[in-house]
N, C-alpha and C positions, 0 to 999 in steps of 0.2 A: 504495502501499501503506498508506502510512503516514496517507494522509485517514480511509483503513478503520480504521485502528490504532489512528486519537486519536477518531472518530465511534462504539467497538467500549467506546476506553475511556471516555470521557461519557458513553454508555447506561449500561454499568455504573455509574458513579460515584452518577450520579443514581438510579439503581434503590435501591443500599447506601443512600442519604444518605436517598433515601425508604423503606426498610425501616426504619432506624435512627430516623430521628423517627418513625412510628409506632410501633414498638414502648417508646420510651423515653412516646411517649402512653400510651399501654393500661399500663405498669407504674403511671405515677401517678394512674390512674385510678379515683376511688373507686367501689369495688365495688356492682354492680348484685343487686339481693334483698334480699335478707331479715335478711343478716344481717354483720359484718362484724367483725374483731377490736378489743379495746381495749386500752390497759394499764391497770391499776388506779391510779394517779394519778391517767389522766380523771377517773375519780369521785371522783379527792378521794379515793381511799382511801390508811388510812397503813397502822402497822403493826399485826399480830394481837394480841387480847389476848385472857387469861382472862379470865372472868368464876365467879366463884359465887353461886351466888342461894339461896340458906334461907330456904323458905317455905311453907308449911301451907293445904292445900287438908281446901277444908269441903264435903262428897259431903251434901244434907240431898235425902233422899225420901218424907216422911214433914215431917205437920204443914201448917197451912196455909199457906205457906208454902213449898215444894221450894223448891228447884234443882237439880234432877236428875230430868225426870218421861219416864216409859215412853214413848216415840211409837209400837214397832213393835214385836210377836212375832210367832210363827209362831205354826202352825196348835199344831203337838206338844211348841210352850217347855214349858208350865205342867206338864208332863209328864216335861220334861229339869230330873232334877237338877244340873243346871251352868247351870240357864236360855240353856239354846242360841239364838240365835235371836233374843232381848231386843237392842233399841235405844233408845236410854236419850239426850234432849237434854241440854243440860247448859249450867249459868252461874254455877259455883262459885265463892266468895268464897275467896279467896287468901288471908291476914292473917300476920303478922310473928310472931304464935304460937298457941298449940291455940288457945286461947280466943278462939270464934268473934265479942265483941265487941274483939276488939283489931286491932290499925293491919294498916287496909285497902293490900295491896301493889300485886291487881288482879286479876283474875280469869281464869279458866279456862272458856274457853266452845268449843262443839266436841258434839261425840259423843263414847260408848266404844258394844259392844256385846259381847256375849256370844257367843262367833269360835268356841269346841270341844266338843265332844257331852260331853267326858270327864271337865274340869277347869274350875273357873272359873278364862276364860280371855279376857281382853278386848283388845276392838279398839280401840284409843287414840286419836282423830283431832281435836287443839287447837288452838285456838291462848290460850298464857300472855299475856295482853293487863295489862300495866304500869301503875300508874296511879299511881304512887309515886318520887318521889327522882330522880335524872336519867336512869331510861329510864322514864318517864311517856311514857305517847303510841306506845311498842318492842313488839313481839311476838315474842315464839319462838313456833314452829311444831312440834308434835309430835307422832311420829304410830309407834305402835312398839304393843305383846303386851305387856300387861298381866295375871301370875298373880297374882289378888289377895289366895291364902294364904299365898305366898310369902311370904318373911322383907322380903328387900331384893329391887322389879324394874329392870330398865333397859328405860327406851324413850330413842329415840333424838329430839334438837332437827335438822331436818333443816330448819330456817330460821327466819327471822322478816323485822321491819322495823323503819321508824325507826335507832336505835340499832344493833339485831341484824340490818340487812342482811348478807347476806351469810355469816348464823350457821352454825354446825353444833356438835354435844357432842351431851350423854347428859343424864338427869335418870334421877337412880335416888329411888327411891316404897319409903317403911315404914308400912307403918302404924299411927296412933300410937293412937288408938281404934275401936272398930266395935262399934255399941251390935244387937245378935244381934233385938233386938224392934224398932227401926225400919228399921233397913238404912241409918242412916245413919252415916259416915265421914271419920272425920280420918286425913288423911293427910302426913306429912313428906316435903316432899320436898327433892334436892338439888341444884343442877341446874348442870352445868358445858358454859360454853361457849364458844368460840372466836369474835370477831366482831371485826368494824376500829374 
């Protein structure tokens, strides 16, 4: 009996030791697949900051060098009071003051499209790419609804690149001037963004 008990204890100990070894090995193994969790410190991310950016957006649709060009529309667009279906590609300058010739701080590059049938409401999808100061080479991504005849419009900032990685916030747009004859506009932007 003692020999049988000894063999049983020995086998049980070997089994439990092997199980423990493989459990530890599996727990310390790197995950397989396409994702894993990281600490923000791993990417060098520190405490978040709140920044306020203030600039003027120049949407020029007239003249020899427009910065906003209509690239698509629907068959019914011209009959729509709201311009429903219009898609415009933009490379609009962002300046420090309302004067078009003031310091260039960036470009708004992307599209806006008339997305409502009853009011002039634009779907804005663009990058605010900065070329001045410490944010030179960094960009914010804006995606939202712009009801252009409202006094102040608020649109989400959904991300960014460069110094704006992992950013989020919002932009407030307020029409500074609008030329009814040409369709050109200058829009004041105040952008509030949390970033690392």
